[in-house]
C-alpha positions, -999 to +999 in steps of 0.1 A: +877+097+777+888+083+744+877+099+711+851+077+693+854+097+661+888+082+651+876+047+641+848+063+621+874+083+601+893+052+591+860+035+580+851+064+557+886+064+543+884+027+535+850+031+519+862+059+497+892+039+486+869+009+477+846+032+458+875+045+437+887+009+431+852-001+420+850+029+396+884+019+381+872-017+376+840-005+360+859+017+336+882-011+328+852-035+322+836-009+299+868-004+279+871-042+275+834-044+264+839-016+239+870-034+225+851-067+222+822-049+205+846-034+180+861-068+173+826-084+169+816-056+145+847-062+124+841-100+124+805-094+114+815-072+085+837-099+070+808-125+065+786-098+051+812-090+025+816-127+019+778-131+015+777-102-009+805-117-030+787-151-029+755-135-041+773-118-069+789-151-079+755-169-079+740-141-100+769-145-125+764-183-125+726-179-131+732-155-160+758-178-175+735-208-172+706-188-189+730-179-217+740-215-221+703-226-222+696-199-248+725-211-268+713-247-265+678-240-277+687-235-314+709-267-312+679-287-300+658-273-328+684-284-352+684-319-338+646-321-342+650-310-378+677-336-383+652-364-376+633-354-407+662-358-431+655-365-467+662-402-471+662-400-509+637-400-537+628-437-534+620-435-497+582-437-489+572-416-459+537-431-459+528-467-470+492-479-472+483-514-459+447-526-458+431-491-458+455-477-431+484-453-435+516-465-419+546-442-411+575-451-434+601-442-407+589-471-385+604-505-386+585-533-404+573-550-372+561-519-354+547-503-385+526-534-393+516-535-356+500-501-360+473-517-382+442-526-362+440-564-358+478-570-362+500-572-332+538-575-328+537-613-329+516-614-361+538-587-377+570-607-371+553-638-387+543-617-417+578-603-421+594-638-418+570-652-444+578-624-469+616-628-462+622-592-450+644-580-422+622-573-391+638-540-382+640-526-417+624-492-424+590-496-442+598-466-464+628-485-479+606-514-490+601-519-527+567-521-544+570-558-549+576-564-512+547-542-503+524-562-525+537-595-510+530-581-475+494-571-485+488-606-500+499-623-468+477-599-447+447-608-468+454-646-463+464-645-427+437-668-416+452-696-438+489-688-433+489-683-395+482-710-369+447-710-355+458-700-320+471-667-333+437-657-349+414-632-333+380-646-343+378-683-339+348-705-345+326-680-363+289-684-358+280-684-395+308-706-409+323-723-378+358-715-391+387-697-375+390-662-390+414-633-385+397-599-388+416-567-397+407-530-397+370-519-398+359-556-401+366-560-363+341-533-353+315-545-378+317-581-365+317-570-329+285-550-335+268-579-352+277-603-323+262-579-297+230-576-317+227-614-319+231-616-281+203-590-277+180-609-300+186-641-282+177-623-249+207-638-232+221-624-200+250-607-217+227-592-243+203-577-217+233-563-198+245-547-231+210-532-236+209-517-201+244-503-204+257-523-174+288-543-169+288-576-188+317-596-173+308-600-137+321-567-123+306-551-092+283-521-097+276-511-061+307-491-056+321-487-091+304-476-124+281-452-106+267-429-133+241-401-133+236-370-112+228-386-078+261-399-066+255-395-028+239-420-005+204-410+006+194-422+040+157-427+049+143-402+074+133-417+107+096-417+112+087-395+142+066-414+166 
């Protein structure tokens, strides 16, 4: 009879050899993994150092910018002060036309346009009639020029064409008039009172505090406390 134990021995020897080979492979794999982990940790440290250096650079930049801003602030204040430079003894910082104070540092056109009832177009016409440069400073004007401007403002209704006037076909006189300053408000109040006395549609609307020129009042111009829409309650049958 042949021994059956012989082939079993060879199998056990082969399995032990394989087990040893597997252990060697596992150890090699672990060593490789450790090496890779070390390399990764080294590579990770580098960007962290770079980030720290970048953060330091940004902090330094922010500090430098703040210092620059702090250095600029007094310069800006100096520039603002420069705008109010003394222009000389003869310069007039405030000039009075038709009961209104006009800034002397403005040009003639825009300075006259600050008067109620005079626009840019009318101001250019006044400057041309006086013979003054349109963009000259009002503070540099002489007293004689200021008097001439005031005379022309008082006689605007005769000097200017009718299409430039702001109150044409007056009810009392029937003439074309140009109103300036507080006269505009006075005349407007008188006209509204006349409309109310006549009991015209516009006058009644003025009395009731409603829109006069055909605007809608359902959605806009809603005044008072009750702004919501109140729906009627359904009657229970």
